[in-house]
C-alpha positions as CSV (number, residue, x, y, z in Angstrom):
1,M,-29.1,84.3,6.7
2,S,-27.4,80.7,7.2
3,V,-24.2,80.1,5.8
4,T,-24.5,77.5,3.3
5,I,-22.0,75.3,1.9
6,E,-20.7,76.8,-1.4
7,K,-21.0,74.7,-4.8
8,N,-17.4,75.7,-5.4
9,T,-16.2,74.1,-2.1
10,L,-17.3,70.6,-3.1
11,E,-15.7,71.0,-6.3
12,F,-12.3,71.8,-4.9
13,L,-12.5,68.5,-2.5
14,T,-13.6,66.7,-6.1
15,D,-10.5,68.2,-7.6
16,L,-8.2,67.5,-4.7
17,A,-9.3,63.9,-4.7
18,A,-8.2,63.3,-8.7
19,N,-5.3,65.5,-8.3
20,N,-3.6,65.0,-5.1
21,T,-0.2,66.0,-5.6
22,R,2.5,68.8,-4.2
23,E,2.3,70.0,-8.1
24,W,-1.3,70.5,-8.0
25,F,-2.2,71.9,-4.6
26,P,0.1,75.2,-4.9
27,E,-1.4,75.7,-8.1
28,N,-4.2,75.4,-6.4
29,K,-4.0,77.0,-2.9
30,K,-6.4,80.0,-3.3
31,R,-9.4,77.7,-4.3
32,Y,-8.4,76.1,-1.4
33,E,-8.4,78.7,1.1
34,H,-11.6,79.6,0.0
35,A,-13.4,76.1,0.2
36,R,-11.8,75.8,4.3
37,K,-13.0,79.6,4.8
38,N,-16.2,78.8,3.7
39,Y,-16.3,75.5,5.9
40,I,-15.1,77.1,9.0
41,S,-17.6,79.9,8.3
42,F,-20.3,77.1,8.4
43,L,-19.0,75.5,11.4
44,D,-19.1,78.8,13.2
45,E,-22.9,79.1,12.7
46,L,-23.3,75.4,13.6
47,L,-21.3,76.3,16.8
48,G,-23.7,78.8,17.7
49,E,-26.9,76.6,17.5
50,M,-25.5,73.8,19.0
51,Q,-24.6,75.3,22.0
52,H,-27.9,75.9,22.8
53,F,-28.4,72.4,23.1
54,E,-24.7,71.0,23.5
55,P,-22.4,72.6,26.4
56,A,-19.1,71.0,24.5
57,A,-19.9,73.7,21.6
58,Q,-19.7,76.5,24.3
59,G,-16.7,79.0,23.5
60,Q,-15.9,76.8,20.5
61,Q,-14.4,78.4,17.3
62,G,-14.4,76.5,14.2
63,K,-11.1,77.1,13.2
64,D,-9.9,75.6,16.1
65,L,-11.9,72.4,15.2
66,V,-10.7,71.8,11.7
67,F,-7.8,69.3,11.1
68,R,-4.9,70.2,9.0
69,I,-5.5,69.3,5.0
70,Y,-1.7,68.1,5.1
71,R,-1.1,64.4,5.8
72,D,1.4,63.0,7.9
73,V,2.8,60.4,5.6
74,R,5.9,59.1,7.3
75,F,4.5,56.1,8.5
76,S,2.0,55.1,5.8
77,N,2.2,53.1,2.9
78,D,-0.6,55.8,1.6
79,K,2.1,58.5,0.2
80,R,-0.7,61.3,-0.8
81,P,0.1,64.5,0.7
82,Y,-3.1,66.0,1.0
83,K,-6.3,64.6,2.7
84,D,-9.4,65.0,0.0
85,H,-11.8,66.2,2.9
86,F,-12.5,68.7,5.4
87,G,-13.2,67.5,9.1
88,A,-13.5,69.0,12.3
89,Y,-14.4,67.3,15.7
90,I,-16.6,68.9,18.4
91,T,-16.2,67.8,21.7
92,E,-15.0,69.3,25.6
93,A,-11.7,69.3,25.3
94,G,-10.7,70.2,21.7
95,R,-10.5,68.2,18.3
96,K,-7.6,66.1,19.4
97,S,-9.2,64.8,22.6
98,I,-10.0,60.8,22.7
99,L,-13.4,61.9,24.4
100,P,-16.5,61.2,22.6
101,G,-17.5,64.1,20.3
102,Y,-19.4,65.1,17.1
103,Y,-17.7,64.8,13.8
104,L,-18.3,66.7,10.5
105,H,-16.8,65.4,7.2
106,L,-17.1,67.5,4.1
107,A,-16.1,65.6,0.9
108,G,-16.8,65.7,-2.7
109,N,-18.8,62.9,-4.9
110,N,-21.6,62.3,-2.3
111,N,-18.9,61.3,0.1
112,S,-19.8,63.8,3.0
113,F,-20.9,62.4,6.4
114,L,-21.9,63.0,10.1
115,A,-20.9,61.2,12.9
116,S,-20.8,61.1,17.0
117,G,-19.5,58.2,19.4
118,L,-16.1,56.9,20.7
119,W,-13.4,55.8,18.3
120,M,-10.6,53.3,19.7
121,P,-10.4,54.1,23.5
122,P,-7.6,53.5,25.4
123,S,-7.7,50.5,27.7
124,N,-9.5,52.3,30.3
125,Y,-12.2,54.3,28.9
126,L,-12.8,51.0,27.1
127,K,-13.6,49.2,30.3
128,A,-15.6,51.8,31.7
129,V,-17.9,52.0,28.7
130,R,-18.6,48.5,28.6
131,Q,-18.9,48.3,32.2
132,E,-21.7,51.2,31.7
133,I,-23.2,49.0,29.0
134,D,-23.1,46.3,30.8
135,Y,-25.1,47.8,33.7
136,N,-27.6,49.6,31.5
137,L,-28.3,48.1,28.8
138,D,-31.9,49.0,28.4
139,E,-30.9,52.5,28.3
140,L,-28.2,52.2,25.5
141,E,-31.1,50.2,23.5
142,S,-33.8,52.7,23.9
143,I,-31.1,55.1,22.4
144,I,-30.0,52.9,19.6
145,E,-33.8,51.9,18.6
146,A,-35.3,55.0,19.0
147,P,-37.1,55.9,15.4
148,A,-35.1,59.1,15.0
149,F,-31.9,57.5,15.4
150,K,-32.9,54.4,13.2
151,E,-33.8,56.6,10.4
152,R,-30.7,58.9,10.5
153,F,-28.2,56.6,11.4
154,G,-29.5,52.7,11.3
155,E,-27.1,50.6,13.5
156,L,-24.8,51.3,15.9
157,Q,-21.1,51.0,13.8
158,G,-17.6,50.3,15.2
159,E,-14.8,47.7,15.2
160,K,-15.6,44.9,17.2
161,L,-13.6,41.9,18.7
162,K,-14.3,38.5,17.3
163,T,-14.0,37.0,20.9
164,T,-15.4,37.6,24.0
165,P,-14.2,40.4,25.7
166,K,-12.3,39.6,28.8
167,G,-14.4,39.4,32.2
168,Y,-17.6,38.9,30.1
169,D,-19.4,36.0,29.6
170,K,-20.6,35.1,26.3
171,E,-24.4,34.7,27.1
172,N,-24.2,38.3,28.4
173,P,-27.4,39.7,27.0
174,A,-25.3,42.7,25.7
175,I,-22.5,41.0,24.3
176,E,-22.9,42.1,20.5
177,Y,-22.5,45.6,22.3
178,L,-19.7,44.7,24.6
179,R,-17.1,43.4,21.8
180,H,-17.3,46.9,20.2
181,K,-13.8,48.3,20.5
182,S,-15.4,51.8,18.8
183,W,-19.3,52.7,19.2
184,N,-20.4,55.1,16.3
185,A,-23.3,56.7,14.7
186,V,-22.8,57.6,11.1
187,M,-25.0,59.4,8.8
188,P,-24.2,60.1,4.9
189,L,-24.8,63.2,3.3
190,P,-25.3,63.4,-0.2
191,D,-23.9,66.2,-2.2
192,K,-27.7,67.8,-2.9
193,I,-28.1,67.7,0.9
194,V,-24.8,69.5,1.6
195,L,-25.3,72.0,-0.8
196,S,-29.1,72.9,0.1
197,K,-30.0,75.6,2.1
198,E,-31.2,73.2,5.0
199,F,-28.0,71.8,5.4
200,L,-27.3,73.4,8.9
201,D,-31.1,72.3,10.1
202,V,-30.2,68.6,9.2
203,V,-26.7,68.6,11.0
204,L,-28.3,70.4,13.8
205,E,-31.1,68.1,14.3
206,S,-29.2,64.9,13.5
207,F,-26.5,66.2,16.5
208,K,-29.7,67.0,18.9
209,T,-30.5,63.0,17.6
210,V,-27.3,61.5,18.6
211,K,-26.9,63.6,21.3
212,P,-28.4,60.7,24.3
213,L,-25.6,58.6,22.6
214,Y,-23.2,60.7,23.3
215,N,-24.2,61.6,26.8
216,F,-24.3,57.8,27.5
217,L,-20.7,57.2,26.3
218,I,-19.2,60.2,28.0
219,A,-20.8,59.7,31.3
220,P,-18.4,57.1,32.7
221,L,-15.6,58.8,31.4
222,H,-16.3,62.0,33.2
223,E,-15.5,59.8,36.4
224,I,-12.1,58.9,34.9
225,E,-11.0,62.6,34.1
226,E,-11.9,63.9,37.6
227,E,-9.9,61.1,38.8
228,K,-6.6,62.4,37.3
């Protein structure tokens, strides 16, 4: 039987969002530990199934992909001590990697989502992906215009430049994608879906659907990594 996300897990995250204090959290530490264990168990099963179509999932364990619940508030105006969600990043180089990957965000109040893409890469990665888009616009459009992609993810998301990126003409047919500083596909996950017995299948099918975008984004970056 597949691991499911328990109602108690989402309830804890909902309560944490409403009571994000250093007094409340220790009093509810056992609830946190139970919720985290439930999330990691789900991740382990997800990884086991993902490895059949995504090599980046092979040899990975859920506990190693989950981000810490504790926030670093030293340089932030937001002084809330805890994240109000669980997040895990699946990529070939671990959760702290800047390479493209797959992300699963679990939160209460219908704030869960899954995503894939490349977020705010350094300049050499940015240049490589823009070149890939310039050379292979048809391939990118075939990926993001596919009916299954559109149904789950809608439009390609990500912060954009307001101007034309250096080295490109504003009349370039790929200019809207070249202006991106991140390229992300995001799919909302209502609580009803998260708590359903079909949740694992929903995540797997969605990651399969977005895999062509992942492949497109990571291909030019592998060349950079090999040159190091």
